[in-house]
C-alpha positions in Angstrom: -4.8 -23.2 -0.5 -6.6 -23.5 -3.9 -6.5 -20.5 -5.8 -9.9 -19.3 -7.5 -10.6 -16.3 -9.2 -13.3 -14.8 -11.2 -12.2 -15.3 -15.0 -14.1 -12.3 -16.1 -11.5 -10.2 -14.7 -8.1 -11.8 -15.5 -5.8 -8.6 -14.8 -5.6 -5.5 -12.3 -6.6 -3.4 -15.8 -10.1 -5.2 -15.8 -10.5 -4.6 -12.2 -9.8 -0.9 -12.7 -12.2 -0.8 -15.3 -15.0 -2.5 -13.6 -14.2 -0.3 -10.3 -14.5 2.8 -12.5 -18.2 1.8 -13.5 -19.2 0.9 -9.8 -17.9 4.0 -7.7 -18.6 7.6 -7.9 -16.2 9.9 -10.1 -14.9 12.0 -7.1 -14.1 8.5 -5.4 -12.5 6.9 -8.5 -10.3 10.3 -9.2 -9.0 9.8 -5.5 -7.8 6.3 -6.1 -6.6 6.4 -9.6 -4.8 10.0 -9.8 -1.2 10.9 -8.8 -0.4 14.5 -8.4 0.2 17.6 -10.8 0.3 15.9 -14.2 0.3 12.4 -13.3 3.9 12.0 -14.8 5.2 10.0 -12.0 2.3 7.9 -11.7 2.8 6.4 -15.1 6.4 6.6 -15.0 6.3 4.0 -11.9 4.7 1.1 -14.1 6.3 2.1 -17.5 9.9 2.1 -16.0 9.2 -0.9 -14.2 8.2 -3.0 -17.1 11.2 -2.0 -19.2 12.8 -4.6 -17.0 13.5 -8.1 -18.7 14.2 -11.5 -17.2 15.7 -14.5 -18.7 14.2 -18.1 -18.7 16.7 -21.1 -18.0 14.5 -23.9 -19.8 17.1 -26.7 -19.6 18.0 -26.7 -16.2 16.6 -29.2 -13.7 13.4 -27.8 -12.1 11.8 -29.0 -8.9 8.8 -26.7 -9.1 8.1 -23.1 -7.8 7.3 -21.8 -4.6 6.0 -18.2 -3.6 6.8 -18.8 0.1 9.0 -15.8 1.4 10.5 -15.3 5.0 10.4 -11.8 6.2 11.2 -10.5 9.7 11.1 -14.1 10.9 7.7 -14.9 9.3 7.0 -16.9 6.6 4.4 -15.6 4.0 2.7 -17.3 1.5 3.9 -14.9 -1.2 6.2 -11.9 -1.7 3.7 -9.4 -1.7 1.2 -7.5 0.5 -1.2 -4.8 0.9 0.0 -1.2 1.1 -1.6 1.3 3.4 -4.1 3.4 1.7 -6.0 6.4 3.1 -9.9 7.0 2.8 -10.5 3.3 1.9 -14.1 3.3 2.9 -14.7 6.2 0.7 -13.5 4.5 -2.5 -15.5 1.3 -1.5 -17.7 0.8 1.8 -16.0 -1.5 4.3 -13.0 -2.2 2.0 -10.2 -2.1 4.6 -12.0 -4.9 6.3 -12.4 -6.7 3.1 -8.9 -6.7 2.4 -7.6 -7.3 6.0 -9.8 -10.5 5.9 -8.3 -11.6 2.6 -4.8 -10.8 3.6 -5.2 -13.2 6.8 -6.9 -15.6 4.6 -3.9 -16.0 2.3 -1.2 -15.4 4.8 0.3 -12.1 3.3 0.8 -8.7 5.3 -1.9 -6.1 5.5 -0.7 -2.4 6.3 -3.4 -0.2 7.9 -2.8 3.3 7.1 -3.4 6.1 10.0 -5.7 7.9 7.8 -7.8 5.0 6.4 -11.5 3.9 7.7 -11.2 1.1 10.0 -9.3 1.2 13.4 -6.0 -0.3 14.6 -8.2 -2.6 17.0 -10.5 -3.9 14.5 -7.6 -4.7 11.9 -5.9 -6.6 14.6 -9.1 -8.5 15.4 -9.5 -9.5 11.8 -5.9 -10.6 11.4 -5.4 -12.2 14.6 -2.8 -9.6 15.6 -0.9 -9.8 12.1 -1.8 -6.5 10.6 1.1 -4.0 10.2 0.3 -0.4 11.3 1.5 2.7 9.4 1.9 5.9 11.2 1.8 9.6 10.0 3.9 11.2 12.7 2.0 13.3 15.2 3.1 16.9 16.0 2.5 16.1 19.9 4.5 13.5 21.7 1.5 12.4 24.0 -0.6 11.4 20.7 2.4 9.6 19.1 2.8 7.7 22.1 -0.8 6.9 22.6 -1.2 5.7 19.1 1.9 3.6 19.2 0.9 2.0 22.5 -2.5 1.0 20.9 -0.6 -0.5 18.0 1.5 -2.2 20.5 -1.8 -3.3 22.6 -3.2 -4.5 19.1 0.0 -6.7 18.7 1.1 -5.3 15.3 4.5 -7.0 14.6 5.4 -4.3 12.5 5.3 -0.5 12.6 5.9 1.4 9.5 6.6 5.1 9.7 6.0 7.4 6.7 8.7 10.0 5.4 7.4 10.8 1.9 4.5 13.2 3.1 6.3 16.4 4.3 3.6 18.1 2.6 0.3 17.1 1.0 0.7 16.2 -2.8 -1.1 18.7 -5.1 -3.9 16.7 -6.6 -6.1 19.1 -9.0 -8.8 16.2 -9.3 -9.5 16.1 -5.6 -9.3 20.0 -5.6 -11.8 20.0 -8.2 -14.0 17.4 -6.4 -14.1 19.2 -3.0 -13.0 15.9 -1.5 -13.9 15.7 2.1 -14.7 13.3 4.8 -17.7 12.8 4.2 -17.5 14.0 0.8 -18.9 17.3 0.2 -22.4 16.8 -1.4 -22.4 19.3 -4.3 -24.8 18.9 -7.2 -22.3 17.1 -9.4 -21.3 14.6 -6.3 -24.9 14.0 -5.7 -25.6 13.1 -9.3 -22.5 10.8 -9.2 -23.4 8.9 -6.2 -27.3 8.6 -7.7 -25.6 6.9 -10.8 -23.6 4.4 -8.4 -26.6 2.6 -6.6 -24.1 -0.3 -5.4 -21.8 2.2 -3.9 -24.8 4.2 -2.4 -26.3 1.0 -0.7 -23.1 -0.1 0.6 -22.3 3.2 2.2 -25.7 3.3 3.7 -25.2 -0.3 5.0 -21.8 0.4 6.5 -22.3 4.0 7.5 -20.4 7.5 6.4 -16.8 6.5 6.1 -14.6 8.2 9.1 -11.0 8.2 10.1 -11.5 5.3 12.7 -8.2 5.4 14.2 -7.9 8.9 14.7 -11.7 9.4 16.0 -10.7 9.9 19.6 -8.4 12.8 18.4 -10.3 14.8 16.0 -13.4 17.0 15.6 -16.6 15.7 13.7 -17.6 16.8 10.1 -14.4 18.3 8.6 -14.8 19.6 5.5 -11.5 19.6 2.9 -10.0 22.8 4.3 -10.9 22.0 7.9 -9.3 18.5 7.5 -6.4 20.1 5.8 -6.0 22.4 8.6 -6.5 19.5 11.2 -3.9 17.1 9.5 -1.3 20.1 9.3 -1.9 21.0 12.9 -1.9 17.2 14.2 0.7 15.7 12.0 4.3 16.6 11.0 5.3 14.3 8.1 8.7 15.6 8.2 11.1 12.9 9.6 14.5 13.2 11.1 16.6 11.7 13.5 15.2 13.3 16.4 11.5 12.3 15.5 12.8 8.6 14.7 15.0 7.8 17.7 12.1 8.2 20.4 9.9 5.8 18.2 12.7 3.2 17.7 13.5 3.5 21.7 9.5 2.7 22.4 8.7 0.3 19.8 9.9 -3.2 20.6 8.7 -4.8 17.4 10.0 -4.5 13.6 10.3 -0.9 12.7 10.1 0.0 8.9 10.6 3.6 7.1 8.4 3.9 3.9 8.9 6.5 1.4 12.7 6.0 0.8 13.7 7.5 -2.7 17.5 8.0 -2.2 20.8 5.9 -0.9 21.1 8.8 1.6 17.7 8.2 3.3 18.8 4.6 3.0 22.0 4.9 4.8 20.2 7.1 7.4 17.8 4.5 8.2 20.3 1.8 8.7 22.2 4.2 11.1 18.9 4.8 13.1 18.4 0.9 13.6 15.5 0.3 11.5 14.8 -3.2 10.4 13.5 -2.4 7.0 12.7 0.2 4.1 10.2 0.5 1.6 11.6 2.1 -1.4 8.5 4.1 -2.8 7.2 7.4 -4.1 3.8 7.3 -2.6 2.3 5.7 -5.8 3.2 8.9 -7.6 1.1 11.0 -5.6 3.6 13.5 -4.0 6.4 14.4 -6.3 5.8 14.2 -10.0 9.3 15.5 -10.8 10.7 12.4 -8.8 11.9 9.3 -10.1 10.2 6.0 -10.5 10.3 3.9 -7.2 12.4 1.2 -9.4 15.1 3.4 -10.2 16.4 3.9 -6.6 15.4 0.6 -5.7 18.1 -1.1 -8.0 21.0 0.6 -6.4 19.7 0.8 -2.8 19.2 -2.9 -3.0 22.4 -3.6 -4.3 24.3 -1.4 -1.9 22.2 -2.0 1.4 20.4 -5.2 1.1 22.5 -7.3 3.1 22.2 -4.5 6.0 18.4 -3.9 5.9 15.2 -5.7 4.4 14.5 -3.5 1.3 11.0 -3.7 -0.1 9.3 -1.6 -2.7 5.8 -0.3 -3.5 4.4 2.2 -6.4 3.7 1.0 -10.0 3.4 -2.5 -9.4 0.3 -4.1 -10.9 0.8 -7.5 -11.9 2.7 -10.9 -11.4 5.2 -10.0 -13.9 5.7 -6.6 -12.0 6.1 -8.3 -8.6 8.9 -10.4 -10.5 10.7 -7.6 -11.9 10.8 -5.7 -8.7 12.2 -8.9 -6.9 14.7 -9.4 -9.9 16.1 -5.9 -9.4 16.7 -6.5 -5.6 13.4 -6.0 -3.8 13.0 -8.7 -0.9 9.2 -7.6 -0.8 6.6 -5.8 -2.7 3.6 -3.7 -1.6 0.4 -2.8 -3.7 -2.3 -0.3 -2.9 -4.4 0.4 -6.0 -4.5 -2.7 -7.3 -6.2 -4.1 -4.3 -8.5 -1.2 -4.1 -9.5 -1.9 -7.6 -10.0 -5.4 -6.8 -12.5 -4.4 -3.7 -14.4 -1.5 -5.7 -15.1 -4.0 -8.5 -16.0 -7.2 -6.6 -16.9 -5.9 -3.4 -16.5 -8.8 -0.6 -14.8 -11.1 -2.8 -12.5 -8.2 -4.4 -9.4 -9.1 -1.9 -9.6 -12.9 -2.4 -9.7 -12.4 -6.1 -6.9 -9.9 -6.6 -4.7 -11.9 -4.1 -5.5 -15.2 -6.2 -4.9 -13.5 -9.4 -1.5 -12.0 -8.7 -0.4 -15.5 -7.0 -1.3 -17.2 -10.2 0.4 -14.6 -12.3 3.5 -14.7 -10.3 3.6 -18.6 -10.2 3.4 -19.0 -14.1 6.5 -16.3 -14.4 8.3 -18.5 -12.0 7.6 -21.7 -13.7 8.4 -20.1 -17.2 11.7 -18.9 -15.8 12.7 -22.0 -14.2 12.8 -20.2 -11.1 12.4 -22.3 -7.9 12.6 -19.7 -5.3 11.6 -16.3 -4.7 15.2 -15.3 -3.6 16.6 -16.6 -6.9 14.8 -13.9 -8.9 17.8 -11.8 -9.3 19.7 -14.6 -11.3 17.2 -14.0 -14.0 17.6 -10.3 -14.4 18.6 -9.1 -17.8 21.5 -6.4 -16.7 
């Protein structure tokens, strides 16, 4: 596939700045922020970028391929689109924009339980290739119903989330009175009036809703009511008792997202999971925790031959993807980067962002004389 991206936005930072100009402050704050003082949000990228790679200029080089095998599927690049909640709030119709782009470029798209399109629609757009990320319900009936819907939609991979035993403390969202739909305070109304493209697209596609959860939830919840509903309906704290029934029920690949320690990696292997995503939820849950790259390095070295080890959080560029892969990740995922793209460029944002990342990563591989994605660890400066 020929890659084509808008030369006015040759980096994720450019897309971020454009997105900030196009969406209301309450939506951008939700997308861009971490938790507490944003320490771990920034640590994710800064510590990842401390990693250095060595080129081998005089070796024979037969060209570089981004193609990667994961769970028996060959993808066109070693990165995918991470699950993000409230996507339609940040840019109207963005989960559909990104699902279509992922399908076009043959990379994974993971749908969040709390985003704004349904399992069924994501599956339709990707011809059954979308992964689904499950927040664990408190009721077995609800858990089983959602899993059956994912199975009926032919999702090949179910991702269960372990890093939200409690909701992160996010001062921006508290100040903004974030809700679904957003609380229309005078400040928020003025923000919307100042972003006509966002407002018109919201009118076009309608108020964002938790489409997958729609059959199970009351309408018109404000932030306080939404919090109570989520607390009553979902239990983010996973353990063996909760994971075993899912493993027994789900016949596809099962992945644990939010692993941040060797102890949890060992437990995932013992419980028969197929993969883990080393992640700190983009720095949105524990500000005092480690960056994702820190535990990734040790986990991949110790357990990479027993389970598929992937990573998200802090990855913002092709060189960042290369650094993560060189550190032992089999695959990487990004959330904010793709949402910046959708918010900045609308319907073209997903295609642009994937093309940009592919171009950057291809250049890194050619510079290193790295022919295959799995060869990145040979170029790591230790």
